[in-house]
Wavefront OBJ file of the C-alpha trace (Angstrom):
o trace
v 1.910 16.124 -2.749
v -1.166 14.548 -4.287
v 0.325 13.844 -7.724
v 2.792 11.372 -6.226
v 1.336 7.948 -5.548
v 4.206 6.738 -3.390
v 7.484 7.979 -1.998
v 9.483 5.197 -3.660
v 9.856 5.124 -7.417
v 10.341 1.820 -9.256
v 13.882 0.715 -9.913
v 15.443 1.497 -13.286
v 16.498 -2.147 -13.695
v 13.171 -3.672 -12.579
v 12.026 -6.084 -15.312
v 8.354 -5.823 -14.344
v 8.475 -2.038 -14.620
v 10.171 -2.214 -18.024
v 7.467 -4.564 -19.310
v 4.700 -2.478 -17.751
v 5.898 0.640 -19.592
v 5.378 -1.034 -22.989
v 1.671 -0.114 -22.951
v 0.683 1.853 -26.073
v -1.056 5.189 -25.466
v -2.984 7.383 -27.902
v -1.568 10.917 -27.839
v -1.963 14.149 -29.832
v 0.804 16.683 -30.467
v 0.106 20.153 -29.077
v 1.814 21.759 -32.103
v 3.393 20.745 -35.399
v 6.354 18.389 -35.018
v 9.109 18.513 -37.611
v 10.751 15.364 -38.984
v 8.415 13.068 -37.025
v 5.987 12.015 -39.747
v 7.182 8.405 -39.409
v 5.278 8.192 -36.111
v 2.001 8.439 -38.038
v 1.336 5.220 -39.986
v -1.090 7.061 -42.302
v 1.538 9.525 -43.538
v 3.214 7.016 -45.851
v -0.202 5.983 -47.147
v -1.031 9.586 -48.075
v 2.285 10.000 -49.843
v 1.793 6.856 -51.908
v -1.766 7.871 -52.784
v -0.656 11.335 -53.858
v 1.987 9.860 -56.149
v -0.455 7.359 -57.697
v -3.340 9.731 -58.485
v -5.808 8.720 -61.260
v -6.692 11.415 -63.787
v -10.144 12.822 -64.386
v -13.171 13.086 -62.144
v -15.913 15.529 -61.205
v -15.627 18.695 -59.092
v -16.290 16.997 -55.746
v -13.539 14.519 -56.444
v -11.277 17.407 -57.325
v -11.936 19.104 -53.969
v -11.231 15.837 -52.196
v -8.000 15.428 -54.120
v -6.901 18.956 -53.296
v -7.500 18.271 -49.593
v -5.537 15.009 -49.773
v -2.788 16.749 -51.670
v -2.486 19.330 -48.895
v -2.268 16.581 -46.264
v 0.294 14.748 -48.333
v 2.286 17.953 -48.783
v 2.300 18.494 -45.013
v 3.572 14.963 -44.468
v 5.991 14.927 -47.384
v 8.361 17.325 -45.609
v 8.594 14.970 -42.631
v 6.299 16.990 -40.333
v 3.654 15.719 -37.913
v 0.623 18.056 -37.877
v -0.965 19.255 -34.654
v -3.810 17.084 -33.358
v -2.734 13.927 -35.205
v -3.521 10.762 -33.266
v -0.481 8.549 -32.828
v 0.314 5.577 -30.623
v 3.467 5.562 -28.526
v 4.628 3.446 -25.551
v 4.389 4.791 -22.044
v 8.142 5.065 -21.547
v 8.512 7.247 -24.682
v 5.860 9.881 -23.878
v 6.781 10.649 -20.267
v 9.179 13.518 -21.011
v 6.943 14.965 -23.736
v 3.932 14.921 -21.419
v 5.807 16.737 -18.637
v 6.998 19.380 -21.114
v 3.471 19.905 -22.453
v 4.251 18.738 -25.975
v 1.398 16.199 -26.166
v -2.133 15.609 -24.871
v -3.988 12.419 -23.946
v -7.365 12.390 -25.704
v -8.417 9.109 -24.092
v -7.152 6.267 -21.944
v -6.589 2.750 -23.303
v -9.776 0.744 -23.729
v -9.059 -1.659 -20.849
v -8.707 1.343 -18.537
v -11.827 3.085 -19.799
v -15.318 3.573 -18.446
v -16.747 0.211 -19.532
v -13.915 -1.714 -17.925
v -14.383 0.244 -14.696
v -18.063 -0.700 -14.654
v -17.175 -4.377 -15.161
v -14.623 -4.282 -12.356
v -17.060 -2.598 -10.011
v -19.762 -5.168 -10.810
v -17.714 -8.396 -10.612
v -13.932 -7.995 -10.317
v -13.290 -11.696 -9.682
v -14.519 -12.987 -13.044
v -12.641 -10.466 -15.211
v -9.626 -11.887 -17.053
v -7.140 -9.055 -16.572
v -4.192 -11.058 -17.863
v -5.645 -11.092 -21.371
v -5.753 -7.279 -21.289
v -2.306 -6.694 -19.823
v -0.027 -9.046 -17.889
v 1.062 -6.105 -15.717
v -2.363 -4.514 -15.503
v -2.063 -2.889 -12.073
v 1.533 -1.728 -12.465
v 0.820 -0.169 -15.851
v -2.295 1.509 -14.482
v -0.415 3.002 -11.540
v 2.381 4.267 -13.800
v -0.211 5.819 -16.119
v -2.007 7.495 -13.210
v 1.284 8.832 -11.881
v 2.209 10.273 -15.278
v -1.170 11.964 -15.828
v -1.193 13.542 -12.367
v 2.354 14.838 -12.726
v 1.667 16.235 -16.197
v -1.503 17.985 -15.021
v 0.355 19.444 -12.048
v 3.060 20.860 -14.335
v 0.426 22.290 -16.716
v -1.435 23.912 -13.818
v 1.780 25.427 -12.497
v 2.636 26.900 -15.909
v -0.868 28.300 -16.338
v -0.795 29.943 -12.897
v 2.625 31.439 -13.660
v 1.367 32.905 -16.941
v -1.789 34.475 -15.514
v -0.195 37.894 -15.420
v 0.716 37.602 -19.083
v -1.757 36.980 -21.838
v -2.389 33.260 -22.220
v -2.998 31.959 -25.727
v -5.979 29.848 -26.716
v -3.749 26.830 -27.364
v -2.278 27.008 -23.870
v -5.733 27.354 -22.381
v -6.982 24.315 -24.316
v -3.960 22.310 -23.217
v -4.572 23.176 -19.565
v -8.238 22.183 -19.803
v -7.335 18.893 -21.510
v -4.742 18.025 -18.845
v -7.263 18.861 -16.104
v -9.712 16.402 -17.633
v -6.952 13.799 -17.861
v -6.181 14.328 -14.167
v -9.829 13.696 -13.266
v -9.793 10.471 -15.281
v -6.542 9.475 -13.575
v -8.035 9.908 -10.097
v -11.047 7.803 -11.055
v -8.740 5.139 -12.468
v -6.625 5.198 -9.306
v -9.655 4.534 -7.098
v -10.810 1.749 -9.401
v -7.411 0.029 -9.403
v -7.034 0.184 -5.636
v -10.557 -1.104 -4.966
v -10.065 -3.931 -7.477
v -6.645 -4.994 -6.261
v -7.381 -4.773 -2.526
v -11.027 -5.857 -2.576
v -12.838 -9.086 -3.389
v -10.238 -10.100 -5.934
v -7.535 -10.161 -3.258
v -9.752 -12.109 -0.843
v -10.524 -14.728 -3.488
v -6.828 -15.016 -4.345
v -5.965 -15.682 -0.693
v -8.788 -18.219 -0.389
v -7.415 -20.202 -3.344
v -3.865 -19.966 -1.989
v -4.800 -21.234 1.473
v -7.094 -24.001 0.239
v -4.822 -25.285 -2.527
v -2.682 -27.329 -0.090
v -3.780 -29.923 2.419
v -2.210 -32.938 4.107
v -2.121 -34.911 0.848
v -0.559 -32.104 -1.206
v -2.058 -30.351 -4.212
v -5.544 -31.608 -4.963
v -7.565 -28.603 -6.130
v -7.184 -27.535 -9.756
v -6.245 -23.861 -9.595
v -5.261 -23.432 -13.252
v -8.566 -21.752 -14.175
v -8.029 -19.229 -11.421
v -4.314 -18.610 -11.991
v -4.753 -18.040 -15.742
v -6.796 -14.897 -15.018
v -4.260 -13.359 -12.637
v -1.763 -10.666 -13.469
v 1.932 -10.992 -12.630
v 1.492 -9.136 -9.362
v -1.385 -11.388 -8.305
v 0.519 -14.507 -9.338
v 3.419 -13.508 -7.120
v 1.016 -13.004 -4.229
v -0.597 -16.364 -4.940
v 2.796 -18.107 -4.927
v 3.745 -16.519 -1.614
v 0.413 -17.598 -0.166
v 0.916 -21.199 -1.303
v 4.400 -21.246 0.276
v 3.022 -19.903 3.548
v 0.191 -22.444 3.510
v 2.668 -25.277 2.955
v 4.881 -24.051 5.802
v 1.904 -23.965 8.163
v 0.935 -27.506 7.122
v 4.439 -28.839 7.778
v 4.529 -27.115 11.167
v 1.222 -28.687 12.169
v 2.334 -32.138 11.063
v 5.905 -32.288 12.357
v 5.860 -29.578 14.998
v 8.688 -27.180 15.590
v 12.242 -28.428 16.136
v 14.805 -26.871 18.426
v 15.821 -23.502 17.106
v 19.507 -23.047 16.420
v 21.601 -20.104 17.425
v 21.707 -17.307 14.912
v 24.931 -16.774 13.010
v 24.990 -13.115 14.050
v 24.853 -14.105 17.728
v 27.697 -16.594 17.253
v 29.885 -13.948 15.616
v 29.203 -11.520 18.454
v 30.127 -14.157 21.021
v 33.409 -14.886 19.238
v 34.249 -11.180 19.097
v 33.515 -10.767 22.816
v 35.743 -13.754 23.692
v 38.622 -12.405 21.601
v 38.252 -8.987 23.163
v 38.281 -10.455 26.702
v 41.429 -12.518 25.977
v 43.251 -9.481 24.613
v 42.250 -7.401 27.641
v 43.391 -10.092 30.130
v 46.770 -10.510 28.386
v 47.462 -6.780 28.414
v 46.674 -6.510 32.165
v 49.316 -9.009 33.359
v 52.687 -7.582 34.517
v 55.902 -9.157 33.284
v 57.987 -10.878 36.037
v 61.859 -10.345 36.146
v 63.789 -13.232 34.677
v 66.961 -14.696 36.204
v 70.075 -15.286 34.120
v 73.003 -17.620 35.047
v 76.393 -15.937 35.368
v 79.752 -17.770 35.677
v 82.096 -16.308 38.324
v 85.853 -15.901 37.702
v 86.728 -18.652 40.235
v 84.688 -21.208 38.263
v 81.623 -21.107 40.446
v 78.145 -20.254 39.277
v 76.154 -17.385 40.601
v 72.757 -15.983 39.761
v 71.928 -12.390 39.427
v 68.605 -10.869 38.753
v 68.301 -8.392 35.972
l 1 2 3 4 5 6 7 8 9 10 11 12 13 14 15 16 17 18 19 20 21 22 23 24 25 26 27 28 29 30 31 32 33 34 35 36 37 38 39 40 41 42 43 44 45 46 47 48 49 50 51 52 53 54 55 56 57 58 59 60 61 62 63 64 65 66 67 68 69 70 71 72 73 74 75 76 77 78 79 80 81 82 83 84 85 86 87 88 89 90 91 92 93 94 95 96 97 98 99 100 101 102 103 104 105 106 107 108 109 110 111 112 113 114 115 116 117 118 119 120 121 122 123 124 125 126 127 128 129 130 131 132 133 134 135 136 137 138 139 140 141 142 143 144 145 146 147 148 149 150 151 152 153 154 155 156 157 158 159 160 161 162 163 164 165 166 167 168 169 170 171 172 173 174 175 176 177 178 179 180 181 182 183 184 185 186 187 188 189 190 191 192 193 194 195 196 197 198 199 200 201 202 203 204 205 206 207 208 209 210 211 212 213 214 215 216 217 218 219 220 221 222 223 224 225 226 227 228 229 230 231 232 233 234 235 236 237 238 239 240 241 242 243 244 245 246 247 248 249 250 251 252 253 254 255 256 257 258 259 260 261 262 263 264 265 266 267 268 269 270 271 272 273 274 275 276 277 278 279 280 281 282 283 284 285 286 287 288 289 290 291 292 293 294 295 296 297 298 299 300 301
């Protein structure tokens, strides 16, 4: 299925995944939410302003006050109106998005159109760590969520074709379709950035950072721009480069026998000893018997 990026999902106890899901997303409720006004930071401001209302004013001010009073009344009962923009972390909106309770009006700024143009122009010089330390992992999780949510919305819309579909459901389906298109564009941008020139430059720095005299090149300016995933790749590259340098300098020593092979040899020896002992026949033993006349005789039993 196209809405799955990979067959293996991240582990529940993976620290990098937990940190990657802390990205804040701008969402809009598809209908009025009860008792969730605390998610909107402006709701408390409207309530305080409605309580501290100055007296007097012209007619325009009165209309404005009536409109603010209505908003404050909607928020005073603890409700979250439909279409209100709120920010929530990625891990908190997954279930709501799959159920169709929320919409995504836009992606985060560092995953938007301008950032894509910068990455397509010069991906090496962009400091992705300042945007998000887990930039690629968060982006892939976001793409996966948007594609799954759009697939669920499309399935519900196709199931309700026979019945009369409301305007709200139609608008939600269109919005999720647009989000799916943005997710596919973001997926292509992330893959081309991670596996393109940025990866080649990372490997070049990793292989050239070690020589016969040890670390000489200053790689701090390069490493400070890397995300956690790229830093792990850089560290593995440095370790591999050091191992190749030691092999060229000292050569390869005699390889020892693997522990698995030694255990198998011991098991085979024990099995052969047990088989040889079971195959031998027992010989009859002779016992000494004293005769009644005082002589000794032997009889085989």
